[in-house]
C-alpha positions as CSV (number, residue, x, y, z in Angstrom):
1,M,-45.4,-24.2,-31.3
2,L,-46.5,-25.7,-28.2
3,K,-43.0,-27.4,-27.6
4,L,-41.2,-24.0,-28.4
5,W,-42.8,-22.7,-26.4
6,L,-41.8,-25.2,-23.4
7,V,-38.1,-25.2,-24.6
8,K,-38.0,-21.3,-24.3
9,N,-40.0,-20.9,-21.1
10,D,-37.7,-23.8,-19.6
11,I,-34.4,-21.6,-20.3
12,V,-36.0,-18.3,-18.6
13,L,-36.6,-20.6,-15.6
14,V,-33.1,-22.1,-15.4
15,F,-31.9,-18.6,-15.8
16,L,-33.9,-17.4,-12.8
17,H,-32.7,-19.8,-10.5
18,A,-29.5,-19.3,-11.7
19,I,-29.8,-15.8,-10.6
20,K,-31.2,-16.6,-7.4
21,L,-28.7,-19.0,-6.8
22,R,-26.3,-16.2,-7.6
23,S,-28.2,-13.6,-5.2
24,Q,-27.9,-16.2,-2.2
25,M,-24.0,-16.6,-2.6
26,P,-21.9,-15.4,0.5
27,K,-20.2,-12.0,-0.9
28,R,-16.4,-12.4,-1.2
29,P,-15.2,-9.6,1.1
30,L,-13.3,-6.6,-0.6
31,I,-9.8,-6.7,0.3
32,L,-7.0,-3.6,0.6
33,V,-3.4,-4.5,0.3
34,T,-0.3,-2.6,0.8
35,N,3.0,-2.9,2.4
36,D,6.3,-1.0,3.1
37,D,8.7,-3.0,1.2
38,G,7.4,-2.0,-3.0
39,I,4.9,-3.4,-5.1
40,T,7.6,-6.1,-6.2
41,A,8.6,-7.4,-2.9
42,P,8.3,-11.0,-2.4
43,G,6.0,-10.4,0.7
44,I,3.4,-8.5,-0.9
45,R,3.4,-10.9,-3.7
46,T,2.7,-13.7,-0.9
47,L,0.1,-11.8,0.8
48,I,-1.5,-11.1,-2.4
49,S,-1.8,-14.9,-3.2
50,I,-3.2,-15.7,0.8
51,M,-5.8,-12.6,-0.2
52,H,-7.3,-14.2,-3.0
53,T,-8.3,-17.3,-1.4
54,I,-10.6,-15.0,1.2
55,G,-12.0,-12.3,-1.1
56,D,-11.3,-9.9,-4.3
57,V,-7.9,-8.1,-4.3
58,V,-7.2,-4.3,-4.7
59,V,-3.3,-3.9,-4.6
60,V,-1.9,-0.1,-3.8
61,A,1.6,-0.2,-2.7
62,P,4.6,2.0,-2.9
63,D,7.2,1.7,-6.1
64,S,10.3,1.4,-4.1
65,P,11.1,0.5,-0.7
66,Q,9.7,2.9,2.2
67,S,11.0,1.0,5.3
68,A,10.6,3.0,8.3
69,M,9.2,5.6,7.1
70,G,6.6,5.6,10.1
71,H,3.4,7.6,9.5
72,A,5.1,10.0,6.9
73,I,2.9,11.6,4.5
74,T,3.8,13.5,1.3
75,L,3.0,17.5,1.7
76,N,5.4,19.2,0.1
77,S,5.4,17.4,-3.4
78,T,3.5,15.6,-6.1
79,L,2.1,11.9,-5.9
80,H,2.1,9.5,-8.6
81,L,-0.7,6.5,-9.3
82,E,0.7,3.5,-12.5
83,K,-1.7,1.0,-12.8
84,I,0.3,-2.2,-13.8
85,T,0.5,-6.1,-13.9
86,I,2.5,-8.2,-12.3
87,D,0.5,-11.3,-11.6
88,G,-3.0,-12.6,-11.5
89,K,-6.2,-10.3,-12.5
90,Q,-6.3,-8.3,-9.4
91,P,-6.6,-4.4,-9.9
92,E,-2.4,-2.9,-8.8
93,Y,-1.9,0.5,-8.0
94,S,2.1,1.3,-8.2
95,C,2.6,4.7,-6.2
96,S,5.2,7.3,-5.2
97,G,4.4,7.7,-2.1
98,T,4.7,6.5,1.3
99,P,2.4,3.7,2.8
100,A,-0.1,6.1,4.2
101,D,-0.5,7.9,1.0
102,C,-0.9,4.7,-0.6
103,V,-4.2,3.8,1.9
104,K,-5.4,7.5,1.7
105,L,-5.5,7.2,-2.3
106,A,-6.8,3.7,-2.5
107,V,-9.5,5.2,-0.3
108,N,-10.2,8.5,-1.7
109,E,-9.5,8.1,-5.2
110,I,-9.3,4.4,-6.6
111,L,-12.1,2.4,-4.6
112,D,-15.5,3.0,-5.4
113,Q,-16.8,1.4,-2.2
114,R,-15.1,1.2,1.4
115,P,-12.9,-2.3,1.8
116,D,-13.8,-4.9,4.2
117,I,-10.3,-4.9,5.6
118,C,-7.2,-3.5,5.0
119,V,-3.9,-5.9,5.5
120,S,-0.2,-4.7,5.6
121,G,2.8,-6.5,4.5
122,I,4.3,-9.3,4.6
123,N,7.1,-7.1,5.8
124,H,10.8,-8.6,5.5
125,G,11.6,-8.3,9.2
126,S,10.5,-7.6,12.5
127,N,8.0,-5.0,14.0
128,S,7.8,-6.0,17.5
129,S,7.7,-4.0,20.2
130,I,9.0,-0.3,19.9
131,N,9.9,-1.5,16.2
132,V,6.4,-0.5,15.6
133,I,6.5,3.1,15.9
134,Y,8.9,3.2,12.9
135,S,7.4,1.1,10.7
136,G,5.7,1.6,7.5
137,T,3.9,-1.7,7.3
138,M,2.2,-0.8,10.7
139,S,1.6,3.0,9.7
140,A,-0.2,1.8,6.4
141,A,-2.3,-0.5,8.9
142,L,-3.4,2.5,11.3
143,E,-3.8,4.9,8.4
144,A,-6.6,2.3,7.6
145,G,-7.5,2.1,11.3
146,I,-8.2,6.2,10.8
147,E,-10.7,5.5,8.1
148,G,-12.8,2.8,10.2
149,I,-11.3,0.0,8.2
150,P,-10.3,-3.2,9.9
151,A,-6.7,-3.6,9.6
152,I,-3.8,-5.7,10.2
153,G,0.2,-5.4,9.7
154,F,1.7,-8.7,8.7
155,S,5.7,-9.2,9.4
156,L,7.9,-12.0,9.5
157,L,11.3,-12.3,11.0
158,D,13.4,-12.4,8.5
159,Y,15.1,-9.3,7.1
160,N,16.3,-11.2,3.8
161,W,14.7,-10.1,0.4
162,N,14.5,-13.9,-1.1
163,A,12.8,-15.3,2.8
164,N,10.5,-17.9,2.4
165,F,7.0,-17.0,3.8
166,E,5.4,-20.8,2.9
167,H,4.8,-21.7,7.0
168,C,3.1,-18.1,7.4
169,K,0.3,-18.8,5.1
170,S,-1.8,-20.8,7.3
171,F,-1.9,-18.5,10.2
172,I,-2.7,-15.5,8.0
173,E,-5.6,-16.7,6.3
174,T,-6.9,-17.9,9.6
175,I,-6.0,-14.5,11.9
176,T,-7.8,-12.2,8.7
177,K,-10.9,-14.4,8.6
178,Q,-11.4,-14.0,12.2
179,V,-11.0,-10.2,11.8
180,L,-13.9,-10.6,8.8
181,E,-15.9,-12.4,10.9
182,H,-15.7,-10.8,14.6
183,G,-14.6,-7.2,13.1
184,L,-12.0,-5.0,15.5
185,P,-12.7,-2.4,17.9
186,D,-13.1,1.3,17.2
187,G,-9.6,2.5,16.7
188,I,-8.0,-0.8,17.2
189,V,-5.4,-2.6,13.9
190,L,-3.4,-5.7,15.0
191,N,0.3,-6.2,14.5
192,V,1.0,-9.8,13.8
193,N,4.7,-10.5,13.8
194,L,5.5,-14.6,12.7
195,P,9.0,-16.4,13.5
196,N,11.6,-17.8,11.4
197,L,10.4,-21.1,12.0
198,E,9.4,-24.1,9.9
199,K,5.8,-24.4,10.6
200,K,5.7,-27.6,12.9
201,A,8.0,-25.8,15.3
202,I,5.5,-22.8,15.8
203,K,3.6,-23.6,19.0
204,G,0.2,-21.4,17.4
205,I,-1.1,-17.7,18.0
206,K,-0.7,-15.7,21.3
207,I,-2.2,-12.4,22.0
208,C,0.2,-10.0,23.7
209,R,1.1,-6.5,24.7
210,Q,3.6,-4.9,23.3
211,A,7.2,-5.5,25.1
212,R,9.2,-2.6,26.5
213,A,12.2,-2.3,24.4
214,N,14.2,-0.2,22.5
215,W,17.1,0.4,20.1
216,K,20.8,1.8,21.5
217,E,21.7,3.7,18.6
218,E,25.4,4.1,17.5
219,F,26.6,5.7,14.3
220,D,29.1,4.6,11.8
221,K,31.0,8.4,11.2
222,R,32.6,8.2,7.9
223,T,34.2,10.8,5.4
224,S,33.6,11.2,1.9
225,P,36.4,11.3,-1.0
226,M,34.8,15.2,-0.9
227,G,36.3,15.6,2.5
228,K,32.0,15.8,4.2
229,D,31.4,13.3,6.7
230,Y,28.7,11.3,6.9
231,Y,26.9,8.9,8.9
232,W,24.9,5.2,9.1
233,L,22.9,4.3,11.8
234,T,23.4,1.5,12.9
235,G,22.4,-0.1,16.7
236,K,21.6,-2.8,19.4
237,F,18.0,-3.7,20.2
238,I,17.6,-4.1,24.0
239,N,15.0,-5.7,25.7
240,M,14.1,-4.6,29.1
241,D,10.5,-6.4,29.6
242,N,10.6,-9.6,31.7
243,G,7.3,-10.4,31.4
244,E,5.8,-13.3,29.8
245,D,2.8,-11.9,28.0
246,T,5.0,-9.7,25.1
247,D,5.3,-10.3,21.6
248,E,9.1,-10.7,22.5
249,W,8.5,-13.0,24.5
250,A,5.7,-15.1,22.3
251,L,8.3,-14.5,19.5
252,E,11.4,-16.1,21.2
253,N,9.4,-19.3,22.7
254,G,7.9,-19.9,19.1
255,Y,4.5,-18.6,18.7
256,V,2.7,-15.8,16.5
257,S,2.8,-12.5,18.1
258,V,-0.4,-10.3,17.8
259,V,-0.6,-7.1,19.7
260,P,-3.9,-5.1,19.5
261,V,-2.3,-1.4,18.8
262,Q,-4.0,2.3,18.9
263,F,-3.4,5.1,16.9
264,D,-5.2,7.1,20.4
265,L,-1.6,8.1,21.8
266,T,-3.3,9.7,25.1
267,A,-1.7,8.4,28.0
268,H,-5.3,8.2,29.5
269,H,-3.5,7.1,33.1
270,A,-1.5,10.2,33.6
271,I,-4.7,12.5,33.3
272,N,-5.9,12.4,37.1
273,N,-2.1,13.0,38.3
274,L,-1.8,15.6,36.0
275,N,-4.6,17.4,36.9
276,T,-3.2,17.7,40.5
277,W,-0.7,19.9,39.2
278,K,-0.7,23.8,39.8
279,L,-1.5,25.1,36.0
280,N,-3.8,27.9,36.4
281,D,-2.9,29.4,40.0
């Protein structure tokens, strides 16, 4: 009888010790993953695999490509969510809306706690310079920032659907871990672009400002068999910035560019000048 009691006592002690050890283990961060190329895009599948090495992953992403959607949200039609399984054990939701819609739904309808970080991408193509304005990838990150969630948008300078993301992994992991460790200032998210180079050719990570550049648009006008005119938007990217502290310079010179961006669009430097105008006379 005494021997049985001792055995039971040992089992209880082992169980309590296991609980104590588990409580002392560092909590894995909750990571929201989204994008604008669609939930099946190779870029987001790569990003999901990277995030699994860092924390617990929940995916909410568009059910179809939403590139260049900017910060559009769905107001005049209904939104649909479908829980799906593609690979891995992470919860995944396919959304009929925009990238910004995906973040709104994740925060307000799906998650029962706020994510520790939101990562968007990996975008198939550049979101450097003026491209950030049009980017669905970055708008998802900015929407998370509006919600007070640290956020990063990742983009690779390769528009190919079958782009090789292998060389991106270590840089994405490093930047994500640094954001989790240090946090981001209120209202700031990171726009990260990765050059399409072999890993050994990438010189490092550089903090930059957004280059002053724009697109010189051209429209390819055509006529349908029904006689109606239609247009394809084309154009050329024009970099007007010669600075060596810009994202465009960094990417052209073999660096990963990191630009802190904000959703406060106030031109603070212009306020004093505008206050000299005679607006109330």
